[in-house]
C-alpha positions in Angstrom: 140.1 -79.3 -94.4 139.2 -75.7 -95.4 140.8 -73.1 -98.0 139.2 -70.1 -98.9 135.4 -71.1 -98.4 132.1 -69.4 -99.3 128.6 -70.9 -99.8 127.4 -73.6 -103.0 124.7 -75.8 -102.9 125.8 -79.6 -103.4 124.8 -81.7 -106.2 121.4 -83.4 -105.7 121.5 -86.2 -108.5 121.6 -89.5 -106.9 124.0 -92.0 -107.9 125.0 -95.6 -107.1 125.3 -96.5 -103.4 123.9 -93.4 -102.3 121.5 -93.3 -99.7 117.6 -92.9 -100.2 115.9 -89.4 -99.8 117.6 -86.1 -100.1 119.8 -86.2 -97.2 123.0 -84.0 -97.4 125.4 -87.1 -98.8 123.0 -87.7 -101.9 124.9 -85.3 -104.1 128.2 -86.5 -102.8 127.3 -90.1 -103.9 126.2 -88.9 -106.9 129.8 -88.0 -108.0 132.0 -90.4 -110.2 133.5 -91.9 -107.9 134.6 -94.6 -110.6 137.6 -92.2 -112.0 139.3 -91.7 -108.7 141.3 -93.9 -106.3 138.4 -94.4 -104.3 136.4 -96.8 -107.1 132.7 -97.1 -107.9 130.6 -96.7 -104.2 129.4 -100.1 -104.1 132.8 -101.8 -104.2 134.2 -99.6 -101.1 135.3 -101.7 -98.1 132.8 -101.9 -95.5 134.5 -99.9 -93.0 134.9 -97.1 -95.7 131.6 -97.1 -96.1 130.7 -96.7 -92.7 132.9 -93.9 -92.1 131.2 -92.5 -95.4 127.7 -93.2 -94.1 128.7 -91.2 -90.7 130.6 -88.4 -92.8 127.6 -87.6 -94.4 125.4 -87.4 -92.0 127.0 -85.4 -89.5 125.4 -81.9 -88.9 129.6 -80.8 -88.5 131.9 -80.1 -91.4 133.8 -83.2 -92.2 136.1 -84.4 -95.1 137.8 -87.8 -96.4 141.4 -87.4 -97.5 141.8 -90.8 -99.0 144.8 -92.5 -100.8 148.0 -91.7 -101.3 146.6 -88.4 -103.4 144.7 -87.8 -100.5 142.0 -87.4 -102.6 138.6 -85.6 -100.7 135.4 -86.9 -100.1 133.1 -84.5 -98.1 129.6 -83.7 -95.9 127.6 -80.5 -97.2 129.1 -78.8 -93.8 132.4 -78.8 -95.3 131.0 -78.2 -99.1 129.3 -74.6 -97.0 133.6 -73.8 -95.8 135.0 -74.8 -99.7 133.1 -72.3 -101.3 133.4 -71.6 -105.3 135.7 -74.7 -104.4 132.7 -77.0 -104.4 132.1 -79.3 -106.2 135.1 -78.9 -108.6 137.1 -80.3 -105.2 135.3 -83.8 -105.0 137.4 -86.8 -105.8 140.7 -84.4 -106.0 143.6 -84.5 -104.2 143.6 -82.2 -101.0 147.3 -80.7 -101.9 145.5 -79.2 -105.6 142.6 -78.0 -103.9 144.2 -76.5 -100.8 147.7 -75.5 -102.9 147.5 -72.0 -101.4 147.8 -73.0 -98.3 149.1 -76.6 -98.2 152.5 -75.6 -97.4 151.7 -73.6 -94.3 152.6 -75.0 -90.8 150.0 -77.1 -89.3 148.3 -77.7 -92.9 149.7 -80.2 -95.6 152.4 -81.7 -93.6 150.0 -82.6 -90.3 147.5 -84.4 -93.0 150.3 -86.5 -94.5 151.6 -87.1 -91.3 148.7 -88.4 -89.9 148.2 -91.2 -92.6 151.7 -92.1 -92.4 152.3 -92.5 -89.2 148.7 -92.7 -88.1 149.0 -90.3 -85.4 145.9 -88.2 -84.9 146.0 -84.4 -84.4 144.0 -81.8 -82.5 144.4 -78.0 -83.8 142.4 -76.4 -81.2 142.6 -72.8 -82.9 144.0 -71.9 -86.5 143.9 -69.0 -88.6 142.9 -69.5 -92.4 141.4 -67.6 -95.2 137.7 -67.6 -95.2 135.3 -66.4 -98.3 132.0 -65.2 -96.9 129.1 -65.5 -99.3 129.4 -64.4 -102.9 131.2 -61.4 -102.3 134.7 -63.2 -102.8 135.1 -61.1 -100.0 138.6 -62.6 -98.3 138.7 -62.8 -94.0 140.8 -64.4 -91.5 138.5 -67.1 -90.1 139.5 -69.0 -86.8 138.8 -72.6 -86.9 139.2 -75.5 -84.5 140.9 -79.1 -86.7 140.7 -82.7 -85.5 142.6 -85.1 -87.5 142.1 -88.5 -87.3 143.3 -92.0 -89.3 140.8 -94.1 -90.8 141.6 -97.4 -91.7 139.4 -100.6 -93.8 138.5 -103.7 -92.3 141.9 -105.2 -92.5 143.2 -101.9 -90.3 145.1 -100.8 -92.8 145.4 -97.0 -93.0 143.4 -95.9 -96.2 142.7 -92.3 -95.5 142.4 -89.0 -92.9 139.3 -87.7 -91.4 139.1 -84.6 -91.0 136.6 -82.4 -88.4 136.5 -78.5 -89.0 134.3 -76.5 -86.8 134.7 -72.4 -87.3 135.5 -71.3 -84.4 135.5 -67.3 -85.4 132.4 -65.6 -83.7 133.8 -67.2 -80.4 136.8 -65.6 -80.9 135.6 -62.1 -81.6 133.7 -62.4 -78.7 136.7 -63.1 -76.7 138.7 -59.8 -78.2 135.8 -57.5 -77.5 135.7 -59.1 -73.8 139.0 -57.6 -74.0 137.9 -54.5 -75.5 135.2 -53.9 -73.0 137.4 -54.3 -70.0 140.0 -51.9 -71.3 137.0 -49.1 -72.0 135.6 -49.2 -68.7 139.1 -49.0 -67.5 138.2 -45.3 -68.4 134.9 -45.0 -67.1 134.7 -42.3 -64.5 131.0 -42.1 -63.8 127.5 -44.7 -63.9 126.4 -42.8 -67.0 129.7 -43.7 -68.3 129.8 -47.4 -67.1 126.0 -47.4 -68.3 127.1 -45.9 -72.4 129.9 -48.6 -72.4 127.7 -51.7 -71.3 125.0 -51.2 -73.5 127.2 -50.6 -76.6 128.9 -53.8 -75.6 126.2 -56.1 -75.1 124.5 -55.0 -78.5 127.3 -55.2 -80.7 128.5 -58.6 -79.1 125.4 -60.3 -78.2 123.0 -59.1 -81.2 120.0 -59.0 -79.0 117.3 -56.7 -80.0 117.4 -54.7 -76.4 120.3 -54.7 -73.3 119.5 -52.6 -70.3 121.5 -52.0 -67.3 119.9 -51.0 -64.0 121.9 -50.1 -60.7 119.8 -49.3 -57.4 119.7 -45.2 -56.5 121.0 -46.3 -53.1 117.8 -45.5 -51.1 115.9 -47.8 -52.4 114.8 -47.2 -55.8 115.9 -48.3 -58.7 117.3 -46.4 -62.2 117.5 -48.4 -65.6 119.1 -47.5 -69.1 118.2 -49.4 -72.1 119.4 -49.4 -75.5 117.5 -50.8 -79.1 119.0 -52.5 -81.6 118.8 -50.4 -84.4 118.8 -47.2 -82.4 120.1 -44.1 -84.5 123.0 -42.8 -82.1 125.1 -40.0 -83.2 128.8 -39.1 -82.0 126.3 -36.5 -79.7 124.3 -38.9 -78.1 127.1 -41.2 -77.3 128.9 -38.5 -74.8 125.6 -37.4 -73.5 124.2 -38.3 -69.8 122.0 -41.1 -70.5 118.1 -41.1 -70.4 117.3 -43.3 -67.2 114.2 -44.8 -66.3 113.6 -44.3 -62.3 111.4 -47.4 -60.5 110.5 -48.1 -56.9 112.1 -50.6 -54.6 109.5 -53.0 -55.6 110.4 -53.2 -59.3 110.1 -56.6 -60.5 111.7 -56.3 -63.6 114.3 -59.1 -64.7 117.1 -57.2 -64.7 116.4 -55.7 -61.0 115.3 -59.4 -59.6 119.4 -60.8 -60.8 120.3 -57.8 -59.1 118.2 -58.3 -56.0 118.7 -61.5 -55.8 122.6 -62.5 -56.7 121.3 -64.5 -59.2 121.0 -64.7 -63.3 117.7 -66.0 -65.0 117.3 -67.1 -68.8 114.1 -66.9 -70.1 114.3 -68.9 -73.1 110.6 -68.5 -74.6 108.1 -66.4 -72.7 106.9 -62.5 -71.8 109.6 -61.6 -69.1 108.7 -58.1 -69.6 104.9 -58.9 -69.8 104.5 -57.0 -65.8 107.0 -54.4 -66.4 106.8 -53.4 -70.1 106.8 -49.5 -70.9 106.3 -49.7 -75.0 106.2 -52.1 -77.9 109.9 -52.9 -77.3 109.4 -54.7 -74.3 106.5 -56.1 -75.5 108.2 -57.7 -78.1 110.6 -59.4 -76.0 110.2 -63.3 -75.9 113.9 -64.1 -74.5 115.6 -62.7 -72.0 119.1 -63.3 -69.8 119.3 -60.8 -66.9 123.1 -61.1 -64.7 123.4 -59.5 -61.8 127.0 -57.1 -61.6 128.5 -59.5 -58.4 129.6 -57.0 -56.1 128.9 -55.6 -52.7 128.7 -52.1 -53.4 126.3 -51.6 -56.0 123.4 -53.5 -56.6 122.7 -53.9 -60.5 122.5 -56.2 -63.3 123.1 -56.5 -67.0 120.1 -58.2 -69.2 120.2 -58.7 -73.2 116.4 -59.8 -74.7 115.6 -61.3 -78.2 112.3 -60.7 -80.0 112.4 -64.7 -80.7 113.2 -67.7 -78.6 117.1 -68.1 -77.7 118.9 -70.7 -76.0 122.3 -70.1 -74.5 124.7 -71.9 -74.6 127.7 -72.6 -71.5 129.9 -70.6 -73.6 127.6 -67.8 -73.7 126.2 -68.1 -70.4 130.2 -67.8 -69.1 131.0 -64.7 -71.7 127.5 -62.7 -70.1 128.9 -63.6 -66.6 132.3 -62.7 -67.2 130.8 -59.5 -69.0 128.9 -58.2 -66.0 131.4 -59.1 -63.5 133.9 -56.5 -64.9 130.6 -54.2 -65.6 130.2 -54.2 -62.1 133.6 -53.7 -61.0 133.3 -50.4 -63.5 130.2 -49.6 -61.6 131.4 -50.0 -58.1 134.7 -47.4 -59.0 132.3 -45.0 -60.7 129.9 -45.1 -57.6 133.0 -44.5 -55.3 134.2 -41.6 -57.8 131.1 -40.2 -57.9 130.5 -40.1 -53.8 134.1 -38.5 -53.7 133.9 -36.2 -56.7 130.0 -35.3 -55.4 131.4 -34.2 -52.0 134.3 -32.8 -53.0 132.5 -30.0 -55.4 129.8 -29.9 -53.4 132.7 -27.9 -50.6 134.4 -26.2 -53.3 131.4 -24.7 -54.8 129.4 -23.9 -51.3 132.4 -21.4 -51.2 131.8 -19.6 -54.1 129.1 -16.9 -54.6 126.2 -18.7 -55.9 124.9 -15.2 -57.5 127.1 -12.8 -58.7 125.3 -8.8 -58.9 123.0 -7.9 -61.5 124.1 -4.3 -62.8 122.7 -1.8 -65.7 126.1 -1.4 -67.0 128.5 -3.9 -65.4 128.0 -7.0 -66.6 129.3 -10.0 -65.0 130.2 -13.9 -65.3 132.5 -16.5 -63.8 133.7 -20.1 -64.2 135.5 -22.7 -62.2 136.3 -26.0 -63.5 138.3 -28.5 -61.5 141.6 -30.1 -62.0 142.1 -33.1 -63.3 141.6 -35.1 -60.3 137.4 -34.1 -60.1 137.9 -36.1 -56.1 139.8 -33.0 -54.7 138.4 -29.8 -53.7 140.6 -26.8 -54.8 141.7 -23.3 -53.5 140.8 -21.3 -56.5 138.3 -18.5 -55.8 136.4 -15.9 -57.2 134.1 -13.1 -55.8 132.2 -9.6 -57.3 130.4 -7.8 -54.6 129.0 -4.3 -54.4 130.7 -1.6 -52.4 128.9 1.2 -50.2 130.2 3.7 -52.6 128.5 2.1 -55.3 131.8 0.7 -56.9 132.2 -2.8 -57.7 134.8 -4.9 -55.8 136.2 -8.1 -58.2 138.5 -10.9 -56.8 140.2 -13.8 -57.8 142.4 -15.9 -55.7 144.3 -19.3 -55.3 144.8 -21.3 -52.6 148.1 -23.9 -52.7 146.5 -27.3 -52.7 143.7 -29.5 -53.6 142.4 -30.8 -50.5 139.4 -29.9 -47.6 142.0 -28.2 -45.5 142.9 -25.9 -48.7 139.3 -25.4 -49.8 138.6 -24.7 -46.2 141.4 -21.8 -46.4 139.8 -20.4 -49.4 136.7 -19.8 -47.8 138.6 -18.2 -44.4 140.3 -15.6 -47.5 137.4 -15.0 -49.2 134.9 -14.2 -46.6 138.2 -12.1 -44.8 138.5 -10.3 -47.8 134.9 -9.2 -48.6 135.0 -8.1 -44.7 137.6 -5.7 -45.1 136.7 -4.4 -48.5 133.4 -3.7 -47.0 135.2 -1.5 -44.2 137.5 0.0 -46.5 137.6 -0.9 -50.5 141.2 0.3 -51.4 142.9 -2.5 -53.1 146.1 -2.3 -51.2 144.5 -1.8 -47.3 142.9 -5.1 -48.2 145.5 -7.3 -49.5 147.7 -5.7 -46.6 145.2 -7.1 -44.2 144.8 -9.9 -46.0 148.3 -10.9 -45.4 148.0 -10.4 -42.0 145.5 -13.1 -41.6 147.3 -15.9 -43.8 150.5 -15.1 -41.5 148.3 -15.9 -38.7 146.9 -19.0 -40.4 150.3 -19.9 -41.4 151.1 -19.5 -37.6 148.4 -21.3 -36.3 148.8 -24.5 -38.9 152.6 -24.4 -37.7 153.6 -24.1 -41.6 155.2 -21.3 -43.7 154.3 -23.1 -46.8 150.9 -21.4 -47.0 151.1 -20.3 -50.5 147.9 -17.7 -51.6 147.7 -15.1 -54.2 145.2 -12.6 -54.9 144.1 -10.3 -57.4 141.6 -7.6 -56.2 140.1 -4.6 -58.2 137.8 -1.9 -57.4 135.6 -0.7 -60.8 134.1 2.8 -60.8 131.8 2.7 -63.5 130.8 6.5 -63.2 134.4 7.4 -63.3 135.1 5.4 -65.9 138.2 3.6 -64.2 139.9 0.2 -62.8 142.0 -0.1 -59.2 143.9 -3.0 -58.9 146.5 -4.6 -56.8 148.1 -8.0 -56.6 149.3 -10.3 -54.3 152.0 -12.8 -56.6 148.6 -13.2 -59.2 149.2 -13.3 -62.8 148.3 -10.2 -64.3 144.6 -9.3 -65.0 143.8 -8.7 -68.5 141.6 -6.1 -70.4 139.8 -6.4 -74.0 139.5 -3.2 -75.8 138.1 -1.5 -79.1 140.1 0.0 -81.8 139.1 3.0 -83.1 138.7 1.1 -86.6 136.1 -1.5 -84.7 138.9 -4.2 -84.1 139.8 -5.5 -80.6 142.9 -5.9 -78.6 144.0 -7.2 -75.4 146.6 -6.2 -73.0 147.7 -7.4 -69.4 147.4 -4.4 -66.7 150.8 -3.2 -65.6 150.2 -3.8 -61.9 153.3 -4.3 -59.4 153.6 -8.1 -59.1 153.3 -8.3 -55.2 154.5 -11.5 -53.2 152.2 -13.7 -52.2 150.0 -13.1 -49.0 151.8 -14.1 -45.9 155.2 -12.9 -46.6 154.6 -9.3 -44.5 155.3 -7.9 -48.7 153.5 -4.3 -49.5 151.5 -4.9 -52.4 151.6 -1.6 -55.0 148.1 -0.3 -56.7 147.5 0.7 -60.0 144.5 2.9 -61.9 143.7 2.3 -65.3 140.9 3.4 -67.6 138.0 1.2 -68.0 136.2 2.8 -70.2 132.5 1.3 -72.0 132.8 -1.6 -74.3 135.9 -2.9 -72.2 135.6 -6.5 -70.7 138.4 -7.1 -67.4 139.5 -10.7 -67.4 140.6 -12.1 -64.0 141.9 -15.5 -64.6 144.1 -18.1 -62.0 147.0 -20.0 -63.5 145.8 -23.3 -64.4 144.6 -21.2 -67.6 148.0 -20.5 -68.7 150.1 -22.8 -67.3 151.1 -26.1 -69.0 153.8 -28.6 -69.0 156.5 -28.1 -71.1 155.6 -24.5 -72.0 157.2 -21.3 -70.7 154.5 -19.2 -69.2 154.8 -16.1 -71.6 153.8 -18.6 -74.4 150.6 -19.2 -72.4 149.8 -15.6 -71.7 150.2 -14.9 -75.3 148.0 -17.3 -76.7 145.3 -16.3 -74.0 145.5 -12.4 -75.1 145.3 -13.4 -78.4 141.9 -15.1 -77.9 140.5 -12.8 -76.0 141.2 -10.3 -78.7 140.1 -12.7 -81.4 136.6 -13.1 -79.4 133.3 -12.7 -81.6 132.3 -10.1 -78.9 133.2 -8.9 -75.3 130.3 -10.6 -73.9 131.6 -12.1 -70.0 130.2 -15.6 -70.2 131.5 -16.0 -74.1 135.2 -14.6 -72.7 135.4 -17.3 -69.9 134.4 -19.7 -72.3 137.3 -18.7 -74.4 139.6 -17.9 -72.0 139.5 -21.7 -70.2 140.0 -23.2 -73.7 142.3 -20.9 -75.2 146.0 -22.8 -74.5 146.0 -26.2 -76.0 146.9 -28.9 -73.5 145.7 -30.7 -70.3 145.8 -29.2 -66.8 146.1 -30.8 -63.5 145.3 -27.4 -61.9 142.2 -26.0 -60.9 140.6 -23.2 -63.5 138.8 -20.0 -62.4 138.2 -17.0 -64.5 136.2 -13.2 -63.9 134.9 -11.5 -66.6 133.2 -7.7 -66.2 132.2 -6.1 -69.2 131.5 -2.4 -69.2 128.6 -2.4 -71.6 128.3 0.4 -74.1 124.1 0.4 -72.9 121.9 -1.1 -70.6 120.9 -4.2 -71.7 117.7 -5.4 -71.0 116.8 -8.7 -69.0 114.2 -11.6 -68.4 113.9 -14.4 -67.0 111.5 -17.1 -66.6 110.7 -20.5 -64.5 110.3 -23.7 -66.1 108.5 -26.4 -64.8 109.6 -30.2 -65.3 106.4 -31.1 -67.3 106.3 -32.3 -70.6 104.8 -29.0 -72.1 107.6 -26.8 -70.5 109.4 -26.4 -73.9 106.3 -25.3 -75.7 105.6 -22.8 -73.0 109.4 -21.3 -73.6 108.7 -20.9 -77.1 105.8 -18.7 -76.7 107.3 -16.8 -74.3 110.4 -16.1 -75.5 108.8 -15.4 -78.9 106.9 -12.7 -77.5 109.3 -11.5 -75.3 111.8 -10.9 -78.2 108.9 -9.6 -80.3 108.3 -6.9 -77.7 111.9 -5.8 -77.8 112.1 -5.2 -81.6 114.5 -8.3 -82.8 115.1 -9.2 -85.9 112.8 -12.0 -87.2 116.1 -14.3 -87.7 117.4 -13.9 -84.6 114.4 -14.8 -82.5 114.1 -18.1 -85.0 117.3 -19.2 -83.9 117.4 -18.1 -80.4 114.0 -19.9 -80.2 115.1 -23.1 -81.5 118.1 -23.5 -79.7 116.6 -22.2 -76.4 114.0 -25.1 -77.1 116.7 -27.5 -77.4 118.4 -26.5 -74.1 114.9 -26.4 -72.2 114.2 -30.1 -73.3 117.9 -31.2 -72.6 117.8 -29.9 -69.1 114.3 -31.8 -68.1 115.2 -34.7 -69.9 118.6 -35.1 -67.8 118.2 -33.4 -64.8 114.9 -34.3 -64.2 114.3 -30.9 -62.3 112.6 -27.6 -62.9 114.8 -25.2 -64.9 115.5 -21.6 -65.1 115.8 -19.7 -68.6 117.6 -15.9 -68.5 117.7 -13.6 -71.9 119.9 -10.5 -72.0 119.7 -8.1 -75.1 122.6 -6.0 -75.4 123.8 -3.6 -78.5 126.1 -6.4 -79.3 124.3 -9.8 -79.0 121.4 -11.5 -77.2 122.4 -14.0 -74.3 120.0 -17.2 -73.6 121.3 -19.3 -70.5 119.1 -22.6 -69.0 120.0 -23.2 -65.9 119.0 -26.9 -64.1 119.2 -28.0 -60.4 119.5 -31.2 -60.8 122.5 -32.7 -58.1 123.6 -35.6 -60.8 124.6 -33.2 -63.2 127.3 -31.4 -61.3 129.1 -34.5 -62.1 127.9 -35.7 -65.6 127.6 -32.5 -67.4 130.9 -31.1 -66.0 132.2 -33.6 -68.5 129.8 -33.3 -71.2 130.5 -30.9 -74.2 127.4 -31.7 -76.0 123.8 -30.6 -75.9 120.4 -31.5 -76.8 118.1 -35.1 -75.8 118.5 -37.1 -79.3 122.2 -35.2 -80.5 120.7 -33.0 -82.8 121.1 -29.7 -80.6 125.1 -29.9 -81.3 124.3 -28.9 -84.5 121.8 -26.8 -83.9 123.5 -24.7 -81.5 127.2 -24.6 -83.5 125.0 -23.6 -86.7 122.8 -21.3 -85.1 124.9 -19.2 -82.0 128.1 -17.6 -82.3 129.3 -19.0 -79.3 128.2 -21.5 -77.0 129.4 -23.4 -73.0 128.4 -25.3 -70.3 129.3 -23.8 -66.5 128.5 -25.8 -63.8 127.4 -24.3 -60.8 126.7 -24.6 -56.6 123.5 -27.0 -57.8 123.2 -28.2 -61.3 124.7 -26.5 -64.2 123.9 -23.8 -67.1 124.2 -24.4 -70.6 124.3 -21.0 -72.8 124.2 -19.6 -76.1 125.1 -16.6 -77.9 123.8 -14.6 -81.3 125.4 -11.8 -82.4 122.3 -8.8 -83.3 122.4 -6.5 -86.3 123.4 -2.9 -85.3 120.2 -1.7 -85.1 119.1 -4.5 -83.0 119.7 -3.1 -79.5 117.3 -1.2 -76.7 
């Protein structure tokens, strides 16, 4: 039976009674058996000789424990399991050879009972120490062992025959199946499923490449592949996979399996001859392709090898079980993406697609859905020019996370803008909204229509802000101190009741000078379970005060991440900066072409040089923008738009795509670049960066602070 084991060659010199040739039994029979209970090999009982010949000819690890002392005789396969114990174990009692494990349950006692009482024994799985190679590293290996009594020609039991098969790899694969099931349980999108499926296939089956394909829903296919040895860092693992799109009649084996619902196994050939796109595909000789086995999502999983490969029944069964699990996860993901996309499209369609572009008032907003991405929420924001030249800003929250809440949000937002355009006085606007919400509640037959709103008017010429609030958190203003530092203070606005209760909201007017930034936010920014609201408000104000700049886009990102812990509520933030000086801005439409990043680099370098931006800032900005552009074109697959804005404090660059798939995947993606290196570049070269999902697609941006002399 195996003990601590490794790989040591058996002696090769022939001895008495040894078979001719150079087979595995030559060295074993060359041992001096005369000084053991077995005696000289030429004198062995005929029945014993037959057992020994069978043992030596077997490719399976086998050993004979002979006589009352259970001395060992074994074949080459068993010698490999013994490792450094071989060849000294030949002819020695088993209890001495395996002294460290002989007393363990199911080891020595089982062998001795088989010898004394003639009871055969099969142990389907046992874990024993195993030494791999020459490193003497001990691992816990899994074995299946069988013990049978050996009788001589007179029918007397003279020993025990052991057959041992290591099943560690089979056990590990079964464990990996359990692990992938747990990993798939946490997936939300098809991108998530693809990442888990490919990682599992590569680590479990050790192929040269693995691929995962799903139908596009409109007749086409998309496939993502992973090649063994491909360097993937942490950023790559979190990025949306690079899908390859193909027509409905694509003939790749993984698609044929998905289309037919039947697996295919190619032992030796060129399974990718007609669909190869590079040398990796051309080298594949063996491939297994299995359908996902779901009626909702047609798809398949394939593993390929560069050498001929035969799939055992166990391996085929494991592949089939894996494909079934992946198919169930893909089905859940397809449903989630459909529901999520519909809800978010409804939500974002009711928010302004573009905010005003003003020389002195820079505006940014951010909306993040709650934990349940399938539901539309009632948070909303808006910013619009008023007839007198002032800027109206609003942020509100309609209670609920369903389509009805989103619809009411749309009604409230539209009514607020209409009221403000007629009379921008904040308390008058909220008074009119109160009557609207009361009417909507009566129409719906409910008194539980809960709506909070903060509405303000910014007069840049007078440098003041007038605000009213209907049950909404007080806005925050970031101001500069004489010593060059910044602090954040909440506006002391009268806290009126929520809309629909017949309240009369009060109004307050405060200074809003150049260099100040206003932040309006929903309660999802500061409310956390098991934490007081005052603690969340204090954390937010501290984070805003310590922000690197008052740029509104950067402050939106700071605000949404300021209070640690998850929230089940939606998060909406609107920021307005009263700039010290007008900023310079420019934009470029980027076509979805391979030369686009190069064109962006050339354009950006020329524009920033004309604006006399320092070379160090230009170099960092060009490098980061190139990464963002490449990322947008690869993952969204659509044209992009690059916008730059240079103020007295900073250079802001944003890259927006219009990929519909990106609205799902990017909302959960906090890394950049097509191959992961962009994450390090952006974090190292910029002072702030973030991702903002928009009505159509996503925007990724970064900010670099500029030296005092680098301003218009």
